[in-house]
C-alpha positions as CSV (number, residue, x, y, z in Angstrom):
1,X,34.1,9.2,-14.9
2,X,33.3,12.7,-16.0
3,X,31.6,15.0,-13.6
4,X,29.2,17.1,-15.6
5,X,28.3,19.2,-12.6
6,X,27.9,18.7,-8.9
7,X,24.8,16.5,-9.3
8,X,25.5,14.7,-12.6
9,X,28.1,12.3,-13.9
10,X,28.8,10.7,-17.3
11,X,30.6,7.4,-17.4
12,X,31.0,4.7,-20.1
13,X,30.4,1.0,-19.6
14,X,31.9,-0.2,-22.9
15,X,29.6,1.0,-25.6
16,X,26.9,2.2,-23.2
17,X,27.0,5.7,-21.8
18,X,25.6,6.0,-18.3
19,X,24.2,9.3,-17.1
20,X,23.9,9.3,-13.3
21,X,22.0,11.9,-11.3
22,X,22.8,12.3,-7.6
23,X,20.9,15.1,-6.1
24,X,19.6,14.1,-2.6
25,X,17.1,13.6,-1.2
26,X,14.9,12.8,-4.2
27,X,16.8,13.9,-7.3
28,X,14.2,16.7,-7.9
29,X,14.4,18.4,-11.3
30,X,16.3,21.5,-10.1
31,X,18.1,23.7,-12.6
32,X,21.3,21.9,-11.8
33,X,19.8,18.5,-12.5
34,X,18.2,19.7,-15.7
35,X,21.5,21.2,-16.9
36,X,23.5,18.1,-15.9
37,X,21.2,15.7,-17.8
38,X,21.0,17.9,-20.9
39,X,24.8,18.3,-21.1
40,X,25.5,14.7,-20.3
41,X,23.2,13.3,-23.0
42,X,24.6,15.7,-25.6
43,X,28.1,14.7,-24.7
44,X,27.2,11.0,-24.9
45,X,25.8,11.6,-28.4
46,X,29.1,13.1,-29.4
47,X,31.0,10.0,-28.1
48,X,31.3,6.5,-29.5
49,X,28.3,5.3,-27.3
50,X,25.7,3.2,-29.0
51,X,23.1,3.7,-26.3
52,X,22.5,5.8,-23.1
53,X,21.2,4.8,-19.7
54,X,19.7,7.5,-17.5
55,X,19.8,6.4,-13.9
56,X,19.7,8.0,-10.4
57,X,21.7,7.4,-7.3
58,X,20.2,7.3,-3.8
59,X,16.8,6.0,-2.9
60,X,14.8,7.0,-6.0
61,X,14.6,8.0,-9.6
62,X,13.6,11.6,-10.3
63,X,10.7,12.1,-7.9
64,X,9.3,15.3,-9.4
65,X,9.9,19.0,-10.0
66,X,11.8,21.2,-7.6
67,X,8.8,22.9,-6.1
68,X,10.9,25.5,-4.5
69,X,11.6,26.9,-8.0
70,X,8.0,27.4,-8.8
71,X,7.2,31.0,-9.6
72,X,10.9,32.0,-9.7
73,X,13.0,33.2,-12.6
74,X,13.8,30.3,-15.0
75,X,17.5,29.2,-14.9
76,X,19.3,26.9,-17.3
77,X,17.5,24.6,-19.7
78,X,13.8,24.0,-19.2
79,X,12.4,20.6,-18.7
80,X,11.1,20.7,-22.2
81,X,14.6,21.5,-23.5
82,X,15.9,18.4,-21.7
83,X,13.0,16.3,-23.0
84,X,13.8,17.4,-26.6
85,X,17.5,16.4,-26.0
86,X,16.4,12.9,-24.8
87,X,13.8,12.4,-27.5
88,X,16.0,13.6,-30.3
89,X,19.1,11.6,-29.2
90,X,20.9,9.8,-32.1
91,X,21.2,6.7,-30.0
92,X,18.5,5.0,-27.8
93,X,18.0,6.4,-24.3
94,X,16.9,4.0,-21.6
95,X,15.4,5.4,-18.4
96,X,16.3,3.1,-15.5
97,X,13.7,3.5,-12.7
98,X,13.8,2.7,-9.0
99,X,12.0,4.3,-6.1
100,X,9.6,6.6,-7.7
101,X,9.3,8.3,-11.1
102,X,6.9,11.1,-10.4
103,X,5.6,14.2,-12.1
104,X,8.4,15.8,-14.1
105,X,10.5,12.7,-13.5
106,X,8.0,10.5,-15.3
107,X,7.5,13.1,-18.0
108,X,11.2,13.0,-18.6
109,X,11.2,9.2,-18.6
110,X,8.4,9.3,-21.2
111,X,10.9,11.1,-23.5
112,X,13.4,8.3,-23.3
113,X,13.0,5.7,-26.0
114,X,12.6,2.9,-23.5
115,X,12.0,2.4,-19.8
116,X,13.1,-0.3,-17.4
117,X,12.2,-0.6,-13.7
118,X,12.7,-2.7,-10.6
119,X,9.6,-4.3,-9.1
120,X,9.5,-2.0,-6.1
121,X,9.4,1.1,-8.3
122,X,6.3,3.3,-8.8
123,X,5.3,5.8,-11.4
124,X,2.8,8.6,-11.3
125,X,1.8,12.1,-12.3
126,X,0.6,13.5,-8.9
127,X,0.6,17.2,-9.9
128,X,-3.2,17.3,-9.3
129,X,-2.4,17.2,-5.5
130,X,-0.7,20.6,-6.0
131,X,-3.7,22.0,-7.9
132,X,-1.8,21.6,-11.2
133,X,-1.6,19.3,-14.2
134,X,1.5,17.7,-15.7
135,X,2.9,20.7,-17.7
136,X,5.6,19.0,-19.7
137,X,3.6,16.8,-22.0
138,X,2.4,14.2,-19.4
139,X,-1.3,14.7,-20.4
140,X,-0.3,14.1,-24.1
141,X,2.3,11.3,-23.9
142,X,0.7,9.1,-21.2
143,X,-2.6,8.5,-23.1
144,X,-0.5,7.6,-26.1
145,X,1.3,4.8,-24.2
146,X,-1.3,3.5,-21.7
147,X,-4.6,4.5,-23.3
148,X,-7.2,7.1,-22.4
149,X,-9.0,5.5,-19.5
150,X,-5.9,4.5,-17.6
151,X,-4.3,7.9,-18.2
152,X,-7.4,9.7,-16.9
153,X,-7.2,7.6,-13.7
154,X,-3.5,8.1,-13.2
155,X,-3.4,11.9,-13.8
156,X,-6.7,13.0,-12.3
157,X,-6.1,11.1,-9.1
158,X,-2.3,11.3,-9.0
159,X,-2.0,7.6,-8.5
160,X,1.4,6.0,-7.8
161,X,1.3,2.9,-9.9
162,X,3.5,-0.2,-9.1
163,X,6.1,-1.1,-11.7
164,X,4.4,-4.5,-12.5
165,X,1.2,-2.7,-13.4
166,X,3.2,-0.1,-15.5
167,X,4.8,-3.0,-17.3
168,X,1.5,-4.6,-18.0
169,X,0.0,-1.4,-19.4
170,X,3.1,-0.7,-21.6
171,X,4.5,2.3,-19.6
172,X,7.5,0.2,-18.6
173,X,9.2,-1.9,-21.4
174,X,11.3,-4.2,-19.3
175,X,11.5,-5.4,-15.6
176,X,14.9,-5.5,-13.9
177,X,15.9,-7.6,-11.0
178,X,15.8,-5.8,-7.6
179,X,19.3,-4.6,-6.7
180,X,20.8,-4.9,-10.2
181,X,19.1,-2.1,-12.1
182,X,22.3,-0.7,-13.7
183,X,23.5,-4.1,-14.9
184,X,20.0,-5.0,-16.3
185,X,19.6,-1.5,-17.9
186,X,22.9,-1.7,-19.7
187,X,22.2,-5.2,-20.9
188,X,18.7,-4.0,-22.1
189,X,20.3,-1.1,-23.9
190,X,22.7,-3.4,-25.7
191,X,19.9,-5.7,-26.7
192,X,18.0,-2.8,-28.1
193,X,21.0,-1.9,-30.3
194,X,21.6,-5.6,-31.3
195,X,18.0,-6.0,-32.3
196,X,18.1,-2.7,-34.2
197,X,15.0,-1.5,-32.4
198,X,13.7,1.9,-33.5
199,X,14.2,5.2,-31.5
200,X,10.6,5.0,-30.2
201,X,9.1,8.4,-29.6
202,X,6.0,8.3,-27.4
203,X,4.8,11.6,-29.0
204,X,4.4,9.8,-32.4
205,X,2.2,7.0,-31.0
206,X,-1.5,7.3,-31.8
207,X,-2.9,3.7,-31.7
208,X,-4.2,4.0,-28.1
209,X,-5.9,7.4,-28.5
210,X,-9.2,6.1,-29.8
211,X,-11.9,6.9,-27.3
212,X,-15.6,7.3,-27.3
213,X,-16.6,10.8,-26.1
214,X,-18.8,9.1,-23.6
215,X,-15.7,7.9,-21.7
216,X,-15.0,11.5,-20.7
217,X,-18.7,12.2,-19.8
218,X,-18.8,9.0,-17.7
219,X,-15.5,9.9,-15.9
220,X,-16.8,13.3,-15.0
221,X,-20.1,11.9,-13.7
222,X,-18.5,9.1,-11.7
223,X,-16.1,11.5,-9.9
224,X,-18.3,14.6,-9.6
225,X,-18.3,14.4,-5.8
226,X,-14.6,13.9,-5.5
227,X,-13.8,16.6,-7.9
228,X,-16.3,19.1,-6.5
229,X,-14.7,22.6,-6.3
230,X,-11.3,21.6,-7.7
231,X,-10.2,23.2,-10.9
232,X,-7.3,20.9,-11.8
233,X,-9.2,17.6,-12.5
234,X,-11.4,19.3,-15.1
235,X,-8.4,20.9,-16.8
236,X,-6.7,17.4,-16.9
237,X,-9.8,15.9,-18.5
238,X,-9.8,18.7,-21.1
239,X,-6.1,18.0,-21.9
240,X,-6.6,14.3,-22.4
241,X,-9.6,15.2,-24.6
242,X,-7.3,17.4,-26.6
243,X,-4.8,14.5,-27.0
244,X,-7.6,12.4,-28.5
245,X,-9.2,15.1,-30.7
246,X,-6.1,16.8,-32.2
247,X,-2.4,16.6,-33.0
248,X,0.3,16.3,-30.4
249,X,1.4,19.9,-30.9
250,X,-2.2,21.1,-30.5
251,X,-2.6,19.0,-27.4
252,X,0.7,20.5,-26.0
253,X,-0.7,24.0,-26.7
254,X,-3.9,23.2,-24.7
255,X,-1.8,21.7,-21.9
256,X,0.5,24.7,-21.6
257,X,-2.5,27.1,-21.6
258,X,-4.4,25.2,-18.9
259,X,-1.2,24.6,-16.9
260,X,-0.4,28.3,-16.8
261,X,-3.9,29.2,-15.7
262,X,-3.7,26.8,-12.8
263,X,-0.2,27.8,-11.8
264,X,-1.2,31.4,-11.6
265,X,-4.5,30.7,-9.8
266,X,-5.4,30.7,-6.1
267,X,-6.2,27.0,-5.9
268,X,-2.7,25.8,-6.8
269,X,-1.1,28.5,-4.6
270,X,-3.3,27.2,-1.7
271,X,-2.4,23.5,-2.3
272,X,1.3,24.3,-2.7
273,X,1.1,26.3,0.6
274,X,-0.4,23.2,2.2
275,X,2.4,21.0,0.7
276,X,5.0,23.0,2.7
277,X,2.7,23.6,5.7
278,X,2.3,19.8,6.2
279,X,6.0,19.4,6.3
280,X,6.7,22.5,8.4
281,X,4.3,21.3,11.1
282,X,6.8,18.6,12.2
283,X,9.4,21.3,13.0
284,X,9.3,22.5,16.5
285,X,11.6,25.4,17.4
286,X,12.5,24.2,20.9
287,X,12.8,20.5,20.0
288,X,16.2,20.0,18.5
289,X,16.7,17.4,15.8
290,X,18.8,15.2,18.1
291,X,16.2,15.0,20.8
292,X,15.7,11.5,22.2
293,X,12.8,9.5,20.8
294,X,11.5,7.2,23.6
295,X,10.8,3.7,22.3
296,X,7.1,2.9,21.9
297,X,6.5,-0.8,21.1
298,X,3.4,-1.4,23.1
299,X,0.4,0.8,23.8
300,X,-2.6,0.9,26.1
301,X,-6.0,2.4,25.1
302,X,-8.6,3.2,27.8
303,X,-12.0,3.1,26.3
304,X,-13.3,0.8,23.5
305,X,-16.0,3.2,22.2
306,X,-16.0,4.8,18.8
307,X,-12.9,7.0,19.6
308,X,-10.9,4.4,21.6
309,X,-11.5,1.7,19.0
310,X,-10.5,3.9,16.2
311,X,-7.3,5.0,18.0
312,X,-6.5,1.3,18.7
313,X,-6.8,0.6,15.0
314,X,-4.2,3.3,14.2
315,X,-1.6,1.6,16.4
316,X,-2.5,-1.9,15.2
317,X,-2.2,-0.8,11.6
318,X,1.4,0.3,12.3
319,X,2.2,-3.1,13.8
320,X,2.2,-1.9,17.4
321,X,0.5,-4.3,20.0
322,X,-2.4,-2.7,21.8
323,X,-4.1,-3.5,25.1
324,X,-7.6,-1.9,25.2
325,X,-9.4,-1.4,28.5
326,X,-13.1,-1.3,29.2
327,X,-15.2,-1.3,32.3
328,X,-17.6,-4.1,31.2
329,X,-17.6,-7.1,28.9
330,X,-20.7,-5.8,27.1
331,X,-19.0,-2.5,26.3
332,X,-15.8,-4.3,25.2
333,X,-17.7,-6.7,22.9
334,X,-19.6,-3.8,21.4
335,X,-16.4,-1.8,20.7
336,X,-14.5,-4.7,19.3
337,X,-17.4,-5.6,17.0
338,X,-17.1,-2.2,15.5
339,X,-13.4,-2.5,15.0
340,X,-13.8,-5.9,13.3
341,X,-16.6,-4.5,11.1
342,X,-14.3,-1.6,10.1
343,X,-11.5,-4.0,9.1
344,X,-13.8,-6.3,7.2
345,X,-15.2,-3.4,5.3
346,X,-11.7,-2.3,4.3
347,X,-10.8,-5.9,3.2
348,X,-13.9,-6.1,1.1
349,X,-13.0,-2.9,-0.6
350,X,-9.6,-4.4,-1.5
351,X,-7.4,-2.2,0.7
352,X,-5.8,-5.3,2.2
353,X,-6.6,-9.0,2.5
354,X,-8.8,-10.6,5.1
355,X,-5.7,-12.4,6.4
356,X,-4.1,-9.0,7.0
357,X,-7.3,-7.8,8.7
358,X,-7.1,-10.7,11.0
359,X,-3.4,-10.0,11.8
360,X,-4.4,-6.4,12.7
361,X,-7.3,-7.5,14.8
362,X,-5.0,-9.9,16.7
363,X,-2.8,-7.1,17.7
364,X,-5.6,-5.6,19.9
365,X,-5.8,-7.5,23.2
366,X,-9.0,-6.7,25.3
367,X,-8.9,-6.4,29.1
368,X,-11.2,-5.3,31.9
369,X,-8.3,-4.8,34.2
370,X,-6.3,-1.5,34.1
371,X,-3.4,-3.2,35.8
372,X,-2.7,-4.9,32.5
373,X,-1.2,-1.5,31.4
374,X,1.7,-1.9,33.9
375,X,4.4,-2.5,31.3
376,X,3.1,-0.6,28.2
377,X,5.3,2.2,26.7
378,X,2.4,4.6,26.1
379,X,-1.2,5.0,27.2
380,X,-3.9,6.9,25.4
381,X,-7.0,7.7,27.5
382,X,-10.2,8.0,25.4
383,X,-13.2,8.2,27.7
384,X,-15.9,10.9,27.7
385,X,-15.2,14.5,28.4
386,X,-15.5,14.9,32.2
387,X,-12.6,16.3,34.1
388,X,-13.3,14.3,37.3
389,X,-13.4,11.0,35.3
390,X,-10.2,11.7,33.5
391,X,-8.4,12.8,36.6
392,X,-9.4,9.6,38.4
393,X,-8.0,7.6,35.5
394,X,-4.7,9.4,35.5
395,X,-4.4,9.0,39.3
396,X,-4.7,5.2,38.7
397,X,-2.3,5.3,35.7
398,X,0.2,7.1,37.8
399,X,0.2,4.2,40.3
400,X,0.0,1.4,37.7
401,X,2.2,2.4,34.8
402,X,6.0,1.9,34.8
403,X,8.3,4.9,35.1
404,X,9.0,6.3,31.6
405,X,5.6,5.5,30.1
406,X,4.0,8.3,28.2
407,X,0.5,9.2,29.5
408,X,-1.7,10.8,26.8
409,X,-5.3,12.1,26.9
410,X,-7.6,12.3,24.0
411,X,-9.5,15.3,25.4
412,X,-10.8,17.7,22.8
413,X,-11.0,20.7,25.1
414,X,-10.3,20.1,28.8
415,X,-7.3,21.6,30.6
416,X,-4.5,19.0,30.4
417,X,-2.5,20.9,33.1
418,X,-5.3,20.0,35.5
419,X,-5.1,16.3,34.4
420,X,-1.3,16.2,34.7
421,X,-1.5,17.8,38.1
422,X,-3.0,14.8,39.7
423,X,0.0,12.6,38.8
424,X,3.5,12.6,40.3
425,X,5.0,12.8,36.7
426,X,3.4,15.7,34.9
427,X,6.4,15.9,32.5
428,X,5.2,12.5,31.1
429,X,1.6,13.8,30.4
430,X,0.6,15.1,27.0
431,X,-2.6,15.5,24.8
432,X,-3.3,13.5,21.7
433,X,-6.5,15.0,20.3
434,X,-7.7,12.5,17.6
435,X,-10.6,13.4,15.3
436,X,-13.6,11.1,14.7
437,X,-13.6,8.6,13.2
438,X,-10.0,8.3,14.5
439,X,-9.1,5.4,12.2
440,X,-10.0,7.6,9.2
441,X,-9.2,11.3,10.0
442,X,-5.6,12.2,9.5
443,X,-5.2,14.9,12.1
444,X,-3.8,14.7,15.6
445,X,-3.5,17.9,17.7
446,X,-0.6,17.1,20.0
447,X,-1.1,19.3,23.0
448,X,1.9,20.2,25.2
449,X,1.0,20.9,28.8
450,X,3.0,23.3,30.9
451,X,5.4,20.6,32.3
452,X,5.5,18.2,29.3
453,X,9.1,17.2,28.7
454,X,10.8,17.9,25.3
455,X,11.5,14.1,24.7
456,X,7.8,13.3,25.4
457,X,6.8,16.0,22.9
458,X,9.2,14.7,20.3
459,X,8.2,11.1,20.8
460,X,4.5,11.9,20.6
461,X,5.0,13.8,17.3
462,X,7.1,10.9,15.9
463,X,4.6,8.2,17.0
464,X,1.8,10.3,15.3
465,X,3.8,10.1,12.1
466,X,4.5,6.4,12.6
467,X,0.7,5.7,12.8
468,X,0.1,7.7,9.6
469,X,-1.2,10.9,11.0
470,X,-0.6,14.5,10.3
471,X,0.3,16.2,13.6
472,X,0.4,19.8,14.7
473,X,1.7,20.9,18.1
474,X,-0.5,23.2,20.1
475,X,-0.7,24.5,23.7
476,X,-3.4,24.3,26.4
477,X,-6.3,26.6,26.0
478,X,-10.1,26.0,25.9
479,X,-10.8,24.0,22.7
480,X,-7.0,24.1,21.9
481,X,-6.8,25.4,18.3
482,X,-9.3,23.6,16.1
483,X,-12.3,23.6,18.4
484,X,-11.6,27.1,19.6
485,X,-11.9,28.4,16.1
486,X,-14.9,26.1,15.5
487,X,-16.6,27.7,18.5
488,X,-16.0,31.1,17.1
489,X,-17.4,30.0,13.7
490,X,-20.5,28.6,15.4
491,X,-21.0,31.8,17.4
492,X,-21.1,33.8,14.2
493,X,-23.3,31.2,12.4
494,X,-25.8,31.3,15.3
495,X,-25.7,35.1,15.2
496,X,-26.5,35.0,11.5
497,X,-29.5,32.7,12.2
498,X,-30.7,35.0,15.0
499,X,-30.5,37.8,12.5
500,X,-32.9,36.0,10.2
501,X,-30.6,33.9,7.9
502,X,-32.1,30.5,7.5
503,X,-29.9,27.6,8.7
504,X,-30.1,26.0,5.2
505,X,-28.9,29.3,3.6
506,X,-25.9,29.3,5.9
507,X,-25.2,25.6,5.3
508,X,-25.5,26.0,1.5
509,X,-23.1,29.0,1.5
510,X,-20.5,27.0,3.5
511,X,-21.1,23.9,1.3
512,X,-20.6,25.9,-1.8
513,X,-17.4,27.3,-0.4
514,X,-16.2,23.7,-0.3
515,X,-17.0,22.1,3.1
516,X,-18.8,18.7,3.1
517,X,-21.6,20.2,5.2
518,X,-22.5,23.3,7.1
519,X,-22.8,23.8,10.9
520,X,-26.5,23.2,11.2
521,X,-26.6,20.0,9.2
522,X,-23.6,18.9,11.2
523,X,-25.5,19.7,14.4
524,X,-28.4,17.6,13.2
525,X,-26.0,14.7,12.5
526,X,-24.4,14.9,15.9
527,X,-27.7,15.3,17.7
528,X,-29.2,18.6,18.9
529,X,-29.6,17.2,22.4
530,X,-25.9,16.8,22.8
531,X,-25.3,18.7,26.1
532,X,-28.9,19.8,26.3
533,X,-30.5,19.4,29.7
534,X,-34.3,19.2,29.5
535,X,-34.9,20.4,33.1
536,X,-32.9,23.5,32.5
537,X,-34.3,24.3,29.0
538,X,-36.4,27.5,28.8
539,X,-36.7,28.2,25.1
540,X,-33.9,30.8,25.3
541,X,-32.3,29.7,22.0
542,X,-33.4,28.3,18.7
543,X,-31.7,25.0,19.6
544,X,-33.5,24.8,23.0
545,X,-36.9,25.4,21.2
546,X,-36.2,22.7,18.7
547,X,-35.2,20.2,21.5
548,X,-38.4,21.1,23.4
549,X,-40.3,20.1,20.3
550,X,-38.4,16.8,20.2
551,X,-36.6,17.9,17.1
552,X,-33.3,16.4,18.2
553,X,-31.7,15.9,14.8
554,X,-31.4,13.2,12.2
555,X,-32.0,10.4,14.7
556,X,-35.4,11.9,15.6
557,X,-36.3,12.6,12.0
558,X,-36.3,16.4,12.6
559,X,-33.9,19.0,13.8
560,X,-33.0,22.2,12.0
561,X,-34.2,20.2,9.0
562,X,-36.9,17.7,8.3
563,X,-35.7,14.2,7.4
564,X,-37.3,11.5,5.4
565,X,-36.8,7.7,5.9
566,X,-33.4,7.9,4.1
567,X,-32.3,10.9,6.3
568,X,-32.5,13.2,3.4
569,X,-32.8,16.8,4.7
570,X,-35.3,19.4,3.6
571,X,-35.9,22.9,4.9
572,X,-38.4,22.9,7.7
573,X,-41.3,25.4,7.9
574,X,-41.3,24.9,11.7
575,X,-37.6,25.9,12.0
576,X,-38.2,28.8,9.6
577,X,-41.1,30.1,11.8
578,X,-38.9,29.9,15.0
579,X,-36.0,31.7,13.2
580,X,-38.3,34.5,12.1
581,X,-39.7,34.8,15.6
582,X,-36.2,35.1,17.2
583,X,-35.0,37.5,14.5
584,X,-38.1,39.8,15.3
585,X,-37.3,39.6,19.0
586,X,-33.7,40.6,18.4
587,X,-34.8,43.6,16.4
588,X,-32.8,42.4,13.4
589,X,-33.7,44.1,10.2
590,X,-35.5,41.8,7.8
591,X,-33.1,41.2,4.9
592,X,-31.8,38.6,2.5
593,X,-28.3,37.3,3.3
594,X,-26.1,36.5,0.3
595,X,-23.8,33.5,0.2
596,X,-20.8,36.0,-0.1
597,X,-21.8,37.8,3.1
598,X,-22.2,34.6,5.0
599,X,-18.9,33.1,3.9
600,X,-17.1,36.4,4.5
601,X,-18.4,36.6,8.1
602,X,-17.7,33.0,8.9
603,X,-14.1,33.2,7.5
604,X,-13.4,36.5,9.1
605,X,-14.1,35.3,12.6
606,X,-12.1,32.2,12.0
607,X,-9.0,34.1,10.8
608,X,-9.4,36.6,13.6
609,X,-9.6,33.9,16.2
610,X,-6.5,32.3,14.6
611,X,-4.7,35.5,15.0
612,X,-5.5,35.6,18.7
613,X,-4.2,32.0,19.0
614,X,-0.9,33.0,17.4
615,X,-0.7,36.1,19.5
616,X,-1.1,34.0,22.7
617,X,1.4,31.4,21.5
618,X,-1.1,28.6,21.4
619,X,0.1,27.6,17.9
620,X,3.6,27.9,16.5
621,X,2.8,29.3,13.1
622,X,-0.3,30.2,11.0
623,X,0.3,27.3,8.6
624,X,-0.2,24.9,11.5
625,X,-3.6,26.3,12.0
626,X,-4.3,25.7,8.3
627,X,-3.1,22.1,8.6
628,X,-5.4,21.6,11.5
629,X,-8.4,22.9,9.7
630,X,-7.8,21.1,6.4
631,X,-7.1,17.7,8.0
632,X,-9.4,17.9,11.0
633,X,-12.4,20.0,9.9
634,X,-12.6,19.4,6.1
635,X,-11.6,23.0,5.2
636,X,-11.3,22.8,1.3
637,X,-7.7,22.2,0.3
638,X,-8.1,24.6,-2.6
639,X,-8.6,27.4,-0.1
640,X,-5.5,26.5,1.8
641,X,-6.9,27.1,5.3
642,X,-8.4,30.0,7.2
643,X,-5.1,31.9,7.6
644,X,-4.1,31.4,4.0
645,X,-7.6,32.6,3.0
646,X,-7.1,35.8,5.0
647,X,-3.7,36.3,3.3
648,X,-5.4,36.1,-0.1
649,X,-7.8,38.8,0.9
650,X,-5.0,41.1,2.1
651,X,-4.7,41.6,5.9
652,X,-5.4,45.4,5.5
653,X,-8.7,44.5,3.9
654,X,-9.5,42.0,6.6
655,X,-8.8,44.5,9.4
656,X,-10.8,47.2,7.7
657,X,-13.8,44.9,7.3
658,X,-13.5,43.7,10.9
659,X,-13.5,47.3,12.1
660,X,-16.6,48.0,10.1
661,X,-18.4,45.0,11.7
662,X,-17.1,46.1,15.2
663,X,-18.7,49.5,14.8
664,X,-21.9,48.0,13.6
665,X,-22.3,44.9,15.7
666,X,-19.9,44.9,18.7
667,X,-16.6,43.8,20.1
668,X,-16.9,40.2,19.0
669,X,-15.5,41.5,15.7
670,X,-12.6,43.6,17.1
671,X,-9.5,42.6,15.2
672,X,-6.7,40.9,17.1
673,X,-3.7,43.0,17.9
674,X,-1.4,40.7,15.9
675,X,-3.7,41.0,12.9
676,X,-3.6,44.8,13.1
677,X,0.1,44.9,13.5
678,X,0.7,42.7,10.5
679,X,-1.6,44.8,8.4
680,X,0.1,48.0,9.4
681,X,3.5,46.5,8.5
682,X,2.2,45.4,5.1
683,X,2.8,41.7,6.1
684,X,0.8,38.5,5.9
685,X,0.3,35.6,8.4
686,X,2.9,33.7,6.4
687,X,5.5,36.3,7.5
688,X,4.8,35.8,11.2
């Protein structure tokens, strides 16, 4: 065995040279890995080897680029240099794939002359998830080997494709037996030599590049909604078009040009920020890595409504038995019918079989008796937002549940310390704020109360990961982090409307920024009468006036908007008249509001509220706030989150604008102390 460097070895199995990469955890294409492969393949070419096998140690083949090197000074051979070394080898190179061959890893494998994979392997080009496109020939080589339509799907969506499918489409030449990849790869290499197969270069293949231009038009049209606002998918389509319409070298030029534009743009920086933020959110400064994880193998859910049923599905999906509690058989039947309908819908869409749906449903056991929670490891309460009701439930849980059971509340805003205080074990009480629909939305705000123990915090974070959620740890304050910032955004949105901006103008500005819908369309969807008390209503706000006119939102056919029988919204002249009336009463100057002004004000208040949250210690880091807003509130990924957005504006500029608004409109706009300090120090939220 010859150690090429600390991450690469070159050995010989008779006439086959074996290049082994061992760079945990995922053999990313760092400068060391690139240099090791390049040197090893060159040395193998100078030896008596008749073929070369490129294989990786550990749990995976090369799983992509080393993202930590993005934007830094280039060191050692580039990926393209290594690709040239493989492609121009004098003897056949076989890439032996297990785990995942992703991004640059697959682009490297496409420069081997042949590929072999075990059945559990997956291949993909997921750069689109970082706001990028494959920058080392992936958009040019993949269409040449799997065809235009399959390559568009794989690259524009970043799909991880199972090895069997890769074999069927020609991306993988041979399947190996699970557990004997090296043996099968060397045997395959010897067979290639014995059969005198050519040194097949994917870059020379053109047979599968034939495509009707309509293919690209249809792909754009079919995915317009999914791709809205994102730059990378369109750039990817243009690269594949270039592969079809020109030479390989011309296509590579287009790919490099578009890759560079994306790499230097804000969207990719935002999505790379989120890549790290989502991983950083699991790291809690006062929770050591060796903290105990309390076993959770059974769960109780209190409430079978929309939220409770969705939460139950999360646990059942992870294989954890659930006991779900309701107060009446009618409510239970209604809730479980929704759960079944959700599972059947997923099965019809091909996400899993109906047999699997039945297995998941069977994990949810209904009960009308809370005493059936006596032996569960964790309880999640998911009833409506009333402190007295929740406190009563926790008093009963305190009596019923065994010592050592975690007691979680799904409250979205209530003081968890007050809930914990009615129990004899406040250290076992924690918040798990799921987002609706809970079986779909990825976010859980894990809320640590004053006395919550460190093992309970750690276990709740780990169970969140186990059920497939993205979790962020926050502390107790009104609205926690997400809803507190949402309330600030709504306050500014209402102020804009009271100053004469029409609700549909505000909604359109926020939609065009990248949200699925604006605050007023969202209010109509939820129902304007949510929290409205008719007997106390006196026309003091626009919302009260609309409710008094029985304009209670979509369900009533009218709210801020008018709705047709398909619930399609159109601007309402009645709402417009009321808005103008309120604007006149407030003395607001009649003016047209631009989309830029609306978005600026909405985002400024969100970033400022986020700064106050950080200042008060309610969130650990600014990137956690971004994770919460991307995964819980549909903030567009390509803007990175409200705190990242503020950083892109420059915090000095943010403070200056907030001070202008404070002078003109009042203290709501006063910049947070932390924000001012960071700006004075020339720092950003990411430095905090």
